[in-house]
N, C-alpha and C positions, 0 to 999 in steps of 0.2 A: 864667728868670724866671716865675712863673705868676701868675695873679690872685690868689691866696693870700700871696702875697709884697708886694703894693702897701700900702703905708699908706693905704688911701683919704681917711683924714684929711688927710696931709699933703699927697697930690696935689689934692686939693681946694682946701687954701690955696693951693697953687702955681696953681693955675687961678685963683683967685680975684684973686691979683696981676696975673697976665701975661694973661688974657683976658676974664673977666667980675668983678666983686666982689660981685654978686650969685647965684654959684652955689651950689645948695645939691643936697641930696640925690643925690650923684655913688653912679653903681653902674659897675662896670667888668668888662666880660665878653671874654673871648680869642675872637682871630678866627684865621683861616688869613693864610698869606701869608710869604714871608720866608725866604731860607735859613737868615741868621744873626739878623735882628731879628724880634723878635715884635710882632703887632698887635692893640691892645686897643679895644674900643669904648665910649668914655664918655658916658654917659646922665647928665643933671643938667635942674635947673632953673635958671632965670635969672626974673626981673622980666619978662621979655619973654615968657615961656614955655618950654615944654621945650626942649631942645637935644642935639645928639648930636656927637661930633669922635671923632676915630681917633686913637691914640698909639703910637708906635713906639720900640721901645728892644730891646737888643741881649738876645740869649737867652744861653744857654750851650751851644749846640750845637758850636760851633767850625767851623763848616763855612766860613765867611767869612774870610780872614785880615784882620786887622788892622781889624775891624768897627768902625765907630763912626757910632751913630745920627745924633749932631750934623753929621757930614758929609753924611750922606744928605739930611737936614733942610734943611741950606742949600744942598745941590744943588735938592731939590724948590722953596724959595723964590725962589732966582735964575732959576731955569728957568721957574717958573708965573709970573714977573712978564714975562718977553720973549715971553709965548704958548705956552708948550707945554703941550700935553695933559696936565697932571700935576695933583693936588689943591693947592688952596692952602693953604701953611702959615701957621697961627695963631700959634704958639709955639716958640721952640727952648730947650732947657735943657742947656747943656753943664758947668753947674757941679754935675750931681747932685742938686738941690734937687729936684726933682720925685718922683723914683722912686729915687733912691741911685745911678743911673748915666745917662749922656746918653741925652737924646729927644727927639722932637718931637710935635707936635701938629697935625694935620692936619683941613682938611674932611672929611665924610663924604661919598662918591660914591656913589649908589646904583648898580647894576648887577650883572651877572652873569657868572660866568667859567667857562670852560672846565673841566671837572674832570681832576685832576690825582692822583687816587689811587691810581693803580698804575704801575709803571715804565715803562708805554708811554704815559704822559701823556696827552693828549687823544686818543691812538689806543686807549685802554684803555676800561673801562666809560663810560658816561655820556651826556648829551644829546647834546652834538658829535658823538660816533662814530655815533651811531644818527639821526642827522639825514640830510636830503635831500643829497645831494651837492652840488646847488646853494648850498644853505646853509651848509654847509663853505667851499666857496669863495668866498661872498659875507664870511663871517667873515674868512676870510684875508686877501682883498682889502684890507678894512677895517681890518685891523691892519698890514699893509704903508703902507698909505696914512696911517696916524696915525704910525709910524715915518717916513715921509717929511716928515711935519709935524716931528715932534721932530728931526730933521736939518738942517730949515732955520731955525732958530731962532738968533738972534745969541748965541754960544757966549764972548764974550768976558769977559763979567762973571759966568761961572757957576763956583764953586770944585770943580771935579772934576777937577784934574790930580794926577797922581802925581810923584815925585820928578824923573824925568826924563820931559819932555815927550812926547806923540804914542804912536804904537804900540810904539817901544821902550821906554818905558816902562811900559806894559803888560803886557810881556811879563816886563819885570823883576819886575812886580808878582806875576805870576802864578809865575815861578820862586821868586820868594821865599815865595809861599804854600806851594808844592810842599814846598822845603826846611824851612819849619817843620813840616810834617808828618812829613816822612821824611829819613832821612839819604842823601846823595848815591849811596853806595854801593847803594842799595835800590830808587832808581830811575831808572835810567841811560837808559831808553828815553824816558820822559818827559822827562828834561833834555835829552835827543838833540833830541827833535821842538822843545822849546822853543828852543833853541838854534839850529837850522836857520832857525827862522822869522826869528829875531834878526838871523842872518846874512844873510838874503835879502830884507829887507825891500824893496816895491817902490819903485822911485826917486821916486814920486808920492805916497808912503805919509803924508806930512806935509803935504800940499795941503789946502785946503779943510777944516779941523778943524772938527768939530761934536760936541754932546752926543751920546753915545752911551750906551745903556744898559747895555751888557755881557752882562747875561741877557734878550737881547731874545728872549723866547718867548711864545706866544700865551697861555700860563698867566697871565703878568703883565700882563693888560689887561681893561678891566674893560668889559662890552657893555650897550647900551641895545637889548634885542631882539639883531638880529643886525650891530649897527653897533657897532665899538669906540669909546668916547668918551674913554677915560682910562688911561693907562699909569703901572702902579705898579711898587713895587721897583727902586730906584736904589742897593742896597747895595754895587754894585760899577761905577757909571757914571765915567764918565770922558770927557774933549775927546781926540778922536782921529779916525781915519779910519770913517766910518761905515760902509763897505762890511764892517767884521767885525762889524757887527750883524744884518746880512743874511745873510754867512755862518755865524753862530751861529744862526739862527732855521732856516736850512736845515739845517743839521748836526743841530741837536736833534731837528727833525720826522722827518728820515732814518733817525736812530738809532732811535728811541722808537718807529716804525713796525715796525721789526724784531723786537719784544717781543712783537708780537703776531700771531696768525692772522687778525685782521678788523682790520686798520686803517681808518680813515677815508678813502675815496675819491675825497674831491672836493677836494683839495688841489692847487692847481697846481704844476707841474714847476719845478725851480728854475732852467731856463732862461726860463720866462714870469716866473718871480718878479723875477729879476735885471733883466730886460728893463722889467719895469713900473716897477722902483723906478729905474731909470735914468733913465727918461721921464719921472716924478714929479718927480727933483730934478734934473736935466739935467747930472749925473753920469756918466761911462764907467769902466766898472771891466774893464779887457783880463784882469786875474791874478784871475779869479774863485775859481781851485780855491785860490790863497794864502788869500785872505779866508774862506775856508771852514774852510782846515786851521786858521788863525788862531782863528777862533771855537770851533772845537772845543777851544782850549785850556782855556776855561773849564769846558765840561763835564767833560773829563778830569781834571783838578786837583781842582775840586769833587767829582768821584765818588772819587778817592783819598782825599781827606780824611774824607768819610762812610764809607768801608769802614774806613779805620782806627779812626773812631769806634765802628764797631758791632762791632770785635773781630777784624778781618783782619789776620792775622799781616803785619808790615811785611816781612817776609823774602820774602812771595811777593807783595806789592801790585803790582809791576810787570805781573805776568803774570796776576793775580786780576783787575784792572779790564779789562774787556770792552770799555771805549771806545777804549784803547791801540791795539789794531790797527786800528781804524778810523782812529783819528787818523794814524796811521803811513801809511795807505793813502792818504790826503787828500795827506799830505806828498807822498808818490810822484808823486802825479798833478800836483801843484804843480810839483813838480821838474823832472817831463816836459813842463809846457807850454811 
């Protein structure tokens, strides 16, 4: 859905009914962000003066399986109410009244993001890669501290559950996502990885569940200077074991640094990252390799869906996806631990 697809008059009427009846002069501008949901800045005037909000609704990329913007909005709203570092939600439309599909509107938080315009993510071109290593380290630690804050909020009332609770349900979701994109016979290596993770869940996997981003990468954070203030993009969020968020952010960082010959050099090591997160949260993660492999599921399956949408033949997708061997290596390490 592009800006041209919006019926601005219709959206303004909905905003008038749900947010402020004095809204006039609405303009809509496409923003970046989201693997499947798009974000649009809404500028308008009210009797109190100028206003600005952000609207999210699903696009047609197909990268995220069963993506529902209203679900993400409900997660944002509930998590913000219990102190999570997320924007406040102003209104949720689950009836297609505003833009013809589910959406939600939230406050706009000022801030910058790390560049992710290349496959190397923030290790590619941009201000973060070119910063002093001490700044890179400070930003990384601030991101980790903010994840720890997220993982500490009460999760009982947050509607972020899959059909099966906990990490098993997360793996079932990503298995469904994979099979939604490709026949089982074309992705045996990826299915084997998911099935191994499902069959070898740690005994404590369901203890102390928390709200997890799912896509816990530095690019999904807003910064004020070098300090992370807000987390965004909860399309695949869930209630589960938050060690998976740390495993994912470490796997994503280590994999994307392989895609450039000049990566950022100030990122702390995986051991330092795990140690700091454990200290912040009071948790202990003896099976760190398992949770890193668990987190790799998100990157690998999303990569498969993206490549198929770009026209990569399904017959070769299991070998064409360069994340697959990295994922298999992580699982071998986890199995040997």
